[in-house]
C-alpha positions in Angstrom: 49.6 18.4 -174.8 49.8 18.7 -171.0 52.1 16.3 -169.3 50.7 14.0 -166.5 52.7 12.9 -163.5 51.9 9.9 -161.3 53.7 9.9 -157.9 54.8 6.6 -156.4 54.8 6.7 -152.6 56.2 4.3 -150.1 53.8 3.9 -147.2 54.4 2.1 -143.8 52.6 1.9 -140.5 54.6 4.8 -139.0 53.4 7.3 -141.5 50.1 5.8 -142.6 48.0 8.8 -141.2 50.2 11.3 -143.1 49.4 9.9 -146.5 46.1 11.8 -146.9 48.0 15.1 -146.5 50.5 13.9 -149.2 47.6 13.1 -151.5 45.8 16.3 -151.1 49.0 18.3 -151.6 49.8 16.3 -154.7 46.4 17.1 -156.1 46.9 20.8 -155.3 50.3 20.8 -157.0 48.9 19.3 -160.2 50.0 15.6 -160.0 47.6 13.4 -162.0 47.8 10.5 -159.6 49.5 8.7 -156.8 50.5 5.1 -156.6 51.1 2.8 -153.6 53.2 -0.4 -154.0 53.0 -3.8 -152.4 55.6 -6.1 -150.7 55.4 -8.8 -148.2 57.7 -9.3 -145.2 60.8 -11.5 -145.2 60.9 -14.2 -142.5 60.9 -12.7 -139.0 61.2 -9.1 -140.4 57.9 -7.2 -140.5 58.1 -4.6 -143.3 55.3 -2.4 -141.9 53.7 -2.1 -145.4 49.9 -1.9 -145.3 47.6 -3.4 -148.0 47.6 -0.9 -151.0 43.9 -1.3 -151.7 43.0 -0.4 -148.1 45.4 2.5 -148.1 44.1 3.9 -151.4 40.5 3.6 -150.3 41.2 6.0 -147.4 42.3 8.7 -149.9 38.9 8.7 -151.8 37.1 11.2 -149.5 40.3 13.3 -149.2 40.7 14.0 -153.0 38.4 14.9 -155.9 40.5 14.6 -159.1 43.6 12.6 -158.2 43.9 9.1 -159.8 44.5 6.5 -157.1 46.3 3.2 -158.0 48.5 0.4 -157.1 52.1 0.9 -158.3 52.4 -2.0 -158.5 50.4 -4.7 -157.0 52.2 -8.1 -156.8 49.7 -9.9 -159.0 50.9 -13.4 -158.3 50.1 -13.4 -154.5 46.3 -13.1 -155.1 43.9 -15.2 -157.0 43.0 -13.1 -160.1 39.3 -13.1 -159.4 39.9 -11.6 -155.9 42.4 -9.2 -157.4 39.9 -8.0 -160.0 37.1 -7.6 -157.5 39.4 -5.5 -155.2 40.4 -3.3 -158.1 36.8 -2.9 -159.3 35.6 -2.1 -155.8 38.2 0.7 -155.5 37.2 2.1 -158.9 33.6 2.2 -157.9 34.3 3.7 -154.5 36.5 6.4 -156.1 34.0 7.4 -158.7 36.1 6.0 -161.5 39.4 7.6 -160.4 41.5 4.5 -159.9 43.9 2.4 -162.0 45.3 -1.1 -161.5 49.0 -1.4 -162.1 50.2 -5.0 -161.9 53.6 -6.4 -161.4 55.0 -9.9 -161.5 56.5 -9.4 -158.1 60.0 -8.0 -157.6 60.7 -9.4 -154.2 63.3 -12.1 -153.7 62.3 -15.7 -153.5 62.3 -15.8 -149.7 59.6 -13.2 -149.6 57.3 -15.6 -151.5 58.4 -19.0 -150.1 58.0 -18.0 -146.4 54.3 -17.2 -146.8 53.5 -20.4 -148.8 52.7 -18.4 -151.9 52.3 -20.8 -154.8 54.8 -19.1 -157.2 58.2 -18.6 -155.7 60.8 -18.2 -158.4 60.9 -15.4 -161.0 60.1 -17.9 -163.8 57.2 -19.4 -161.9 55.8 -15.9 -161.2 56.1 -14.8 -164.8 54.4 -17.9 -166.1 51.5 -17.4 -163.7 51.4 -13.7 -164.5 50.6 -14.4 -168.1 47.5 -16.3 -167.1 46.6 -13.7 -164.4 46.6 -10.7 -166.8 44.6 -12.7 -169.4 42.0 -13.5 -166.8 41.9 -9.9 -165.5 41.3 -8.6 -169.1 38.7 -11.4 -169.7 36.8 -10.7 -166.5 36.8 -6.9 -167.3 35.3 -7.4 -170.8 33.0 -10.4 -170.2 30.8 -9.1 -167.5 28.2 -11.9 -167.8 30.7 -14.7 -167.2 34.2 -15.5 -168.2 35.5 -19.1 -168.7 39.2 -19.8 -168.7 41.1 -23.1 -169.0 44.8 -22.6 -168.3 47.6 -24.6 -166.8 47.4 -22.6 -163.5 43.8 -21.3 -163.3 40.4 -22.6 -164.4 37.3 -20.4 -164.3 33.8 -21.4 -165.3 31.5 -18.4 -166.1 33.3 -16.4 -163.4 31.5 -13.1 -162.9 32.7 -10.0 -161.1 30.7 -8.8 -158.1 30.0 -5.2 -159.4 28.8 -4.0 -162.8 30.7 -0.7 -162.7 33.3 0.2 -165.3 36.6 -1.6 -164.8 39.7 0.5 -164.1 42.5 1.0 -166.6 44.9 -2.0 -166.4 48.6 -1.2 -166.3 51.6 -3.5 -166.4 54.8 -2.5 -164.7 57.8 -3.5 -166.9 61.6 -3.5 -166.5 63.9 -5.1 -169.0 61.4 -7.8 -170.1 60.3 -8.3 -173.7 57.8 -10.8 -172.6 56.0 -8.3 -170.4 56.1 -5.8 -173.2 54.3 -8.3 -175.4 51.8 -9.1 -172.6 51.2 -5.4 -172.2 50.4 -5.2 -175.9 48.0 -8.0 -175.7 46.2 -7.2 -172.5 47.1 -3.8 -170.9 45.8 -0.3 -171.4 49.0 1.2 -170.1 52.7 0.0 -169.8 54.6 1.6 -166.9 58.1 1.2 -168.2 61.7 1.9 -167.1 63.7 3.4 -170.0 67.1 4.9 -170.7 66.2 7.3 -173.4 63.3 8.4 -175.7 64.7 6.0 -178.3 64.6 3.2 -175.8 61.0 4.0 -174.9 60.1 4.0 -178.6 61.6 0.6 -179.1 59.6 -0.8 -176.2 56.4 0.8 -177.5 57.0 -0.7 -180.9 57.3 -4.2 -179.4 54.1 -3.7 -177.4 52.1 -2.3 -180.2 53.1 -5.1 -182.6 51.8 -7.6 -180.0 48.6 -5.5 -179.7 48.2 -5.6 -183.5 48.6 -9.3 -183.6 46.0 -9.6 -180.9 43.5 -7.5 -182.9 43.6 -4.5 -180.6 43.7 -0.8 -181.5 46.8 0.7 -183.0 47.1 3.3 -180.2 47.1 0.6 -177.5 48.8 0.4 -175.1 50.0 3.9 -174.1 53.2 4.5 -172.0 53.9 6.0 -168.6 57.6 6.4 -168.3 59.2 5.5 -164.9 62.5 6.8 -163.7 64.3 6.9 -160.4 65.0 10.6 -159.9 67.8 12.1 -157.7 67.4 15.9 -157.9 69.2 18.5 -155.8 69.8 22.2 -156.1 73.5 22.0 -156.8 76.4 19.7 -157.4 77.6 19.5 -153.8 74.2 18.5 -152.5 73.8 16.1 -155.4 77.0 14.1 -154.7 76.1 14.0 -151.1 72.7 12.5 -151.9 74.4 9.9 -154.1 76.7 8.8 -151.3 79.8 10.8 -151.9 82.5 10.5 -150.5 81.7 7.0 -149.2 81.0 5.6 -152.7 83.8 7.6 -154.3 86.6 5.8 -156.1 90.2 6.9 -155.4 91.1 10.1 -157.1 87.5 10.6 -158.5 86.3 14.2 -158.7 82.7 15.1 -157.9 81.9 15.5 -161.6 83.4 12.2 -162.5 81.5 10.6 -159.6 78.2 11.9 -160.9 79.0 10.7 -164.4 79.8 7.2 -163.1 76.5 7.1 -161.1 74.6 8.0 -164.3 76.3 5.2 -166.2 75.7 2.7 -163.5 72.1 3.7 -163.2 71.0 4.3 -166.8 67.3 4.2 -166.0 67.6 7.0 -163.5 67.5 10.7 -164.0 70.3 12.2 -161.9 71.1 15.9 -161.8 70.6 19.4 -160.5 67.1 20.8 -160.7 67.8 22.4 -164.1 69.4 19.2 -165.5 66.4 17.1 -164.4 64.0 19.5 -166.0 66.0 19.4 -169.2 65.9 15.6 -169.2 62.1 15.6 -168.9 61.8 18.3 -171.6 63.8 16.0 -173.9 61.2 13.2 -173.4 58.3 15.6 -173.9 59.9 16.9 -177.1 60.0 13.3 -178.3 56.2 13.0 -177.8 56.0 11.4 -174.3 53.7 13.1 -171.9 53.0 10.6 -169.0 55.6 9.9 -166.3 55.9 8.3 -162.9 59.0 9.8 -161.3 60.3 7.9 -158.2 61.6 10.9 -156.3 64.3 9.4 -154.1 64.0 9.0 -151.2 60.3 8.5 -151.8 59.2 7.8 -148.2 56.4 10.0 -146.9 58.7 12.0 -144.7 60.8 13.1 -147.7 58.1 13.1 -150.5 56.2 16.2 -149.1 59.2 18.4 -149.8 60.5 16.6 -152.9 57.2 16.5 -154.8 56.8 20.3 -154.4 60.3 21.0 -155.6 59.8 18.6 -158.5 56.5 20.2 -159.5 58.0 23.7 -159.3 60.9 22.9 -161.6 59.6 20.2 -164.0 55.9 20.8 -164.6 55.3 22.5 -167.9 
């Protein structure tokens, strides 16, 4: 089975116009999709991050096959009906080439409190997210009106604006069994961080048990594995990319430094080009075929080069 790679990209106002060239190149190289994330500014510190739905809509006429999605959208900053309509509009505009990846919101509390967002703490966001993902799924499957009576949201025969097919719904997960279970109940795809194929299998088992309990299909959800990737041609360039010698401990060799970085970052793939390829081959041999490598640094200025090198060495 052919592997599929989704490329997360960080976009800001200084490189906004360059994104279309990144997307067209990604399509030429064989990437299956690109994803754009979402964060809001801290007090007095503009982050120059444009709205992901607006950014992705500009890529529609520039690409023909590439999947275009949020990766991830901070679900708790938008009303779920507005979020669902934005996602549906992008899916219709792209001819069915989009996906909606939702996250609880990974920013610190100040990012949420300063804007008056209703849910500030991680616990508040997670509780709201459970209702949001239930509503998104309900709206997508009940196209003639969806009613919901929750602690946070109440809908009365709410109906989406468009009748087009709804995009695949993803949930971004990292170290949260609750999100795995929500993914099983409501998502088409779980975009998970994992440490190994066995770790991914354990997470999938949790999600699919929840799916079974909810009466969903036994093959739902599927997984897209997410890793931070630091890949360089040789050891010397690798240790430099990892911060050597500034992060080096006294008496630590380059090899020992790399080993420590791997232990401290178990959800990352760190190595030379051959080592990174071998790591992905291990996941593929275990039956996993969908990935979203975060090629560090993943700003537009760097990604043009890194995505080409990654495709050359890691695409089957």
